[in-house]
N, CA, C and O of each residue as an XYZ file, in Angstrom:
352
protein
N       9.461      4.987     11.496
C       9.921      5.582     10.264
C       8.736      6.197      9.537
O       7.684      5.566      9.434
N       8.882      7.388      9.044
C       7.818      8.058      8.311
C       7.999      7.783      6.827
O       9.022      8.136      6.241
N       6.998      7.150      6.226
C       7.071      6.771      4.818
C       6.369      7.777      3.913
O       6.271      7.549      2.707
N       5.888      8.866      4.458
C       5.202      9.850      3.637
C       3.720      9.594      3.486
O       3.105     10.089      2.541
N       3.124      8.824      4.403
C       1.692      8.584      4.355
C       0.980      9.781      4.976
O       0.783      9.841      6.189
N       0.601     10.724      4.134
C      -0.078     11.922      4.611
C      -1.330     12.146      3.779
O      -1.404     11.745      2.618
N      -2.295     12.782      4.384
C      -3.526     13.098      3.670
C      -3.235     14.092      2.558
O      -2.298     14.886      2.644
N      -4.045     14.038      1.521
C      -3.829     14.890      0.353
C      -3.784     16.372      0.726
O      -2.989     17.120      0.157
N      -4.625     16.813      1.677
C      -4.652     18.225      2.048
C      -3.375     18.668      2.751
O      -3.044     19.854      2.747
N      -2.656     17.724      3.354
C      -1.409     18.044      4.041
C      -0.189     17.551      3.273
O       0.931     17.575      3.782
N      -0.419     17.109      2.051
C       0.652     16.471      1.287
C       1.688     17.484      0.827
O       1.353     18.624      0.504
N       2.943     17.067      0.800
C       3.967     17.927      0.226
C       3.733     18.043     -1.270
O       2.934     17.288     -1.824
N       4.416     18.981     -1.944
C       4.177     19.169     -3.375
C       4.391     17.905     -4.209
O       3.716     17.719     -5.222
N       5.307     17.045     -3.809
C       5.581     15.814     -4.543
C       5.514     14.626     -3.584
O       6.545     14.076     -3.199
N       4.290     14.231     -3.197
C       4.165     13.144     -2.228
C       4.672     11.823     -2.792
O       4.652     11.589     -4.001
N       5.123     10.976     -1.887
C       5.577      9.645     -2.282
C       4.387      8.834     -2.759
O       3.343      8.826     -2.107
N       4.530      8.152     -3.886
C       3.411      7.330     -4.346
C       3.211      6.117     -3.440
O       4.170      5.520     -2.951
N       1.972      5.776     -3.235
C       1.608      4.632     -2.405
C       1.093      3.532     -3.325
O       0.219      3.769     -4.159
N       1.637      2.329     -3.168
C       1.229      1.180     -3.973
C       0.731      0.083     -3.046
O       1.365     -0.227     -2.037
N      -0.417     -0.503     -3.398
C      -0.970     -1.620     -2.639
C      -1.063     -2.831     -3.547
O      -1.737     -2.792     -4.576
N      -0.393     -3.899     -3.170
C      -0.541     -5.173     -3.857
C      -1.648     -5.912     -3.123
O      -1.575     -6.105     -1.909
N      -2.670     -6.322     -3.858
C      -3.864     -6.897     -3.243
C      -4.302     -8.183     -3.937
O      -3.795     -8.544     -4.998
N      -5.254     -8.859     -3.311
C      -5.954     -9.985     -3.919
C      -7.442     -9.822     -3.637
O      -7.819     -9.207     -2.639
N      -8.293    -10.368     -4.509
C      -9.741    -10.270     -4.288
C     -10.154    -11.022     -3.025
O      -9.600    -12.073     -2.701
N     -11.131    -10.469     -2.324
C     -11.670    -11.128     -1.141
C     -10.799    -11.029      0.098
O     -11.112    -11.633      1.123
N      -9.731    -10.288      0.020
C      -8.817    -10.135      1.151
C      -9.353     -9.042      2.080
O      -9.415     -7.872      1.702
N      -9.737     -9.430      3.287
C     -10.337     -8.447      4.205
C      -9.331     -7.394      4.658
O      -9.703     -6.249      4.914
N      -8.068     -7.772      4.759
C      -7.054     -6.788      5.152
C      -6.798     -5.791      4.026
O      -6.496     -4.624      4.275
N      -6.922     -6.260      2.786
C      -6.778     -5.366      1.629
C      -7.914     -4.335      1.625
O      -7.690     -3.144      1.409
N      -9.120     -4.816      1.866
C     -10.294     -3.933      1.909
C     -10.119     -2.897      3.019
O     -10.405     -1.716      2.827
N      -9.650     -3.346      4.171
C      -9.447     -2.437      5.301
C      -8.393     -1.387      4.971
O      -8.599     -0.204      5.240
N      -7.267     -1.801      4.392
C      -6.199     -0.862      4.052
C      -6.689      0.176      3.055
O      -6.417      1.366      3.216
N      -7.412     -0.261      2.024
C      -7.929      0.677      1.028
C      -8.919      1.646      1.666
O      -8.908      2.837      1.355
N      -9.770      1.148      2.553
C     -10.738      2.006      3.228
C     -10.071      3.063      4.084
O     -10.491      4.220      4.087
N      -9.038      2.674      4.810
C      -8.316      3.633      5.662
C      -7.652      4.704      4.801
O      -7.727      5.891      5.117
N      -7.010      4.292      3.726
C      -6.347      5.263      2.855
C      -7.358      6.212      2.227
O      -7.127      7.420      2.172
N      -8.491      5.664      1.745
C      -9.553      6.513      1.184
C     -10.055      7.508      2.222
O     -10.209      8.693      1.926
N     -10.311      7.029      3.440
C     -10.877      7.898      4.478
C      -9.926      9.021      4.876
O     -10.364     10.069      5.353
N      -8.639      8.807      4.681
C      -7.646      9.832      5.020
C      -7.226     10.666      3.816
O      -6.364     11.538      3.927
N      -7.834     10.395      2.674
C      -7.525     11.172      1.480
C      -6.158     10.869      0.890
O      -5.571     11.714      0.214
N      -5.646      9.664      1.141
C      -4.335      9.273      0.631
C      -4.537      8.482     -0.665
O      -5.189      7.437     -0.669
N      -3.981      8.983     -1.744
C      -4.137      8.288     -3.017
C      -3.157      7.127     -3.102
O      -2.085      7.147     -2.496
N      -3.551      6.117     -3.868
C      -2.702      4.937     -4.010
C      -2.985      4.260     -5.340
O      -4.025      4.475     -5.962
N      -2.040      3.445     -5.756
C      -2.217      2.615     -6.938
C      -2.409      1.182     -6.456
O      -1.562      0.639     -5.747
N      -3.522      0.576     -6.842
C      -3.783     -0.814     -6.466
C      -3.267     -1.738     -7.556
O      -3.502     -1.520     -8.745
N      -2.557     -2.779     -7.125
C      -2.035     -3.779     -8.049
C      -2.556     -5.143     -7.610
O      -2.019     -5.761     -6.691
N      -3.605     -5.600     -8.277
C      -4.230     -6.877     -7.956
C      -3.387     -7.994     -8.565
O      -3.363     -8.165     -9.784
N      -2.702     -8.747     -7.719
C      -1.778     -9.782     -8.207
C      -2.504    -10.940     -8.890
O      -1.877    -11.707     -9.620
N      -3.809    -11.081     -8.668
C      -4.550    -12.150     -9.334
C      -4.845    -11.808    -10.789
O      -5.166    -12.693    -11.583
N      -4.738    -10.536    -11.142
C      -5.024    -10.094    -12.507
C      -3.796    -10.054    -13.394
O      -3.908    -10.043    -14.620
N      -2.633    -10.032    -12.782
C      -1.421     -9.900    -13.581
C      -0.270    -10.670    -12.966
O       0.141    -10.382    -11.842
N       0.256    -11.647    -13.690
C       1.432    -12.354    -13.188
C       2.639    -11.418    -13.064
O       3.570    -11.691    -12.306
N       2.613    -10.334    -13.800
C       3.701     -9.349    -13.703
C       3.725     -8.702    -12.324
O       4.797     -8.465    -11.767
N       2.544     -8.414    -11.768
C       2.483     -7.830    -10.423
C       3.037     -8.799     -9.387
O       3.759     -8.396     -8.475
N       2.698    -10.069     -9.527
C       3.193    -11.071     -8.584
C       4.708    -11.195     -8.683
O       5.388    -11.288     -7.661
N       5.240    -11.197     -9.893
C       6.691    -11.264    -10.084
C       7.365    -10.001     -9.546
O       8.422    -10.068     -8.918
N       6.750     -8.868     -9.795
C       7.274     -7.590     -9.298
C       7.339     -7.592     -7.777
O       8.332     -7.163     -7.188
N       6.287     -8.071     -7.154
C       6.218     -8.139     -5.698
C       7.312     -9.043     -5.150
O       7.962     -8.706     -4.160
N       7.512    -10.171     -5.780
C       8.556    -11.105     -5.369
C       9.940    -10.478     -5.501
O      10.784    -10.634     -4.619
N      10.171     -9.773     -6.597
C      11.470     -9.128     -6.826
C      11.741     -8.012     -5.817
O      12.894     -7.694     -5.527
N      10.674     -7.425     -5.289
C      10.826     -6.334     -4.333
C      11.075     -6.851     -2.920
O      11.279     -6.060     -2.000
N      11.061     -8.164     -2.742
C      11.389     -8.751     -1.453
C      10.298     -8.666     -0.411
O      10.576     -8.720      0.787
N       9.059     -8.533     -0.853
C       7.938     -8.426      0.085
C       7.465     -9.813      0.496
O       7.817    -10.815     -0.126
N       6.674     -9.854      1.537
C       6.102    -11.104      2.002
C       5.026    -11.616      1.061
O       4.700    -10.972      0.064
N       4.483    -12.768      1.382
C       3.460    -13.360      0.524
C       2.043    -13.056      0.994
O       1.084    -13.328      0.271
N       1.894    -12.494      2.198
C       0.558    -12.144      2.679
C       0.117    -10.841      2.024
O       0.941    -10.053      1.560
N      -1.179    -10.630      1.996
C      -1.723     -9.425      1.373
C      -2.488     -8.614      2.393
O      -3.074     -9.184      3.314
N      -2.500     -7.300      2.257
C      -1.832     -6.537      1.215
C      -0.353     -6.358      1.530
O       0.086     -6.568      2.661
N       0.391     -5.976      0.529
C       1.762     -5.512      0.716
C       1.757     -4.066      0.258
O       1.319     -3.755     -0.850
N       2.244     -3.190      1.112
C       2.131     -1.753      0.881
C       3.515     -1.140      0.771
O       4.393     -1.373      1.603
N       3.685     -0.348     -0.283
C       4.934      0.372     -0.520
C       4.619      1.859     -0.598
O       3.607      2.260     -1.172
N       5.486      2.664     -0.022
C       5.371      4.117     -0.133
C       6.729      4.646     -0.540
O       7.738      4.384      0.115
N       6.740      5.390     -1.626
C       8.004      5.935     -2.117
C       8.997      4.842     -2.472
O      10.208      5.043     -2.379
N       8.483      3.672     -2.882
C       9.341      2.568     -3.255
C       9.834      1.725     -2.095
O      10.501      0.712     -2.307
N       9.514      2.130     -0.857
C       9.952      1.385      0.324
C       8.803      0.545      0.877
O       7.657      0.989      0.936
N       9.139     -0.672      1.279
C       8.141     -1.565      1.848
C       7.729     -1.085      3.233
O       8.560     -0.924      4.126
N       6.425     -0.861      3.393
C       5.860     -0.551      4.706
C       5.473     -1.856      5.383
O       5.693     -2.026      6.583
N       4.897     -2.778      4.617
C       4.458     -4.073      5.123
C       2.997     -4.284      4.810
O       2.518     -3.905      3.742
N       2.285     -4.895      5.753
C       0.865     -5.173      5.576
C      -0.012     -4.093      6.175
O       0.454     -3.002      6.506
N      -1.284     -4.411      6.308
C      -2.261     -3.457      6.815
C      -1.924     -2.988      8.231
O      -1.949     -1.789      8.509
N      -1.611     -3.922      9.120
C      -1.287     -3.546     10.502
C      -0.052     -2.650     10.561
O      -0.004     -1.714     11.360
N       0.938     -2.927      9.726
C       2.143     -2.085      9.680
C       1.790     -0.675      9.225
O       2.297      0.303      9.774
N       0.919     -0.569      8.219
C       0.498      0.728      7.728
C      -0.250      1.493      8.820
O      -0.032      2.691      9.002
N      -1.139      0.794      9.550
C      -1.902      1.458     10.610
C      -0.980      1.997     11.692
O      -1.218      3.079     12.227
N       0.072      1.250     12.019
C       1.051      1.756     13.011
C       1.720      3.028     12.500
O       1.936      3.966     13.267
N       2.045      3.063     11.224
C       2.694      4.244     10.637
C       1.778      5.465     10.636
O       2.245      6.599     10.742
N       0.487      5.230     10.516
C      -0.474      6.324     10.437
C      -0.841      6.890     11.807
O      -1.486      7.936     11.880
N      -0.453      6.239     12.875
C      -0.783      6.735     14.231
C      -0.019      7.972     14.545
O      -0.165      8.528     15.634
C-alpha cells in the first residue's frame, strides 16, 4: 500500500502529512527520522514522553506500544521496519 511517503522534490501539491510518535533514546526512532530526513520527507515528531496527550492520542488511534509509530495521511504505517518496506 502506498501511504504517500515521497521525497519533497517529487511530492504532490498536497502531500500527506507524516507523523512520528517517538521516545528519547529509541534507536528505531532515530533511524526512522534519519531515513525520512535523508529522503527529504517532512514529518511532525510527537515525543510521547513529553506529553501525556500524545500517548493518549496514540492509544486512541489503535497503534502498537513499540516506538516509533508512524502515520501518513492519518493512516498507520507501523514501525520503522514497516516504513522501510513502504519506501522500497
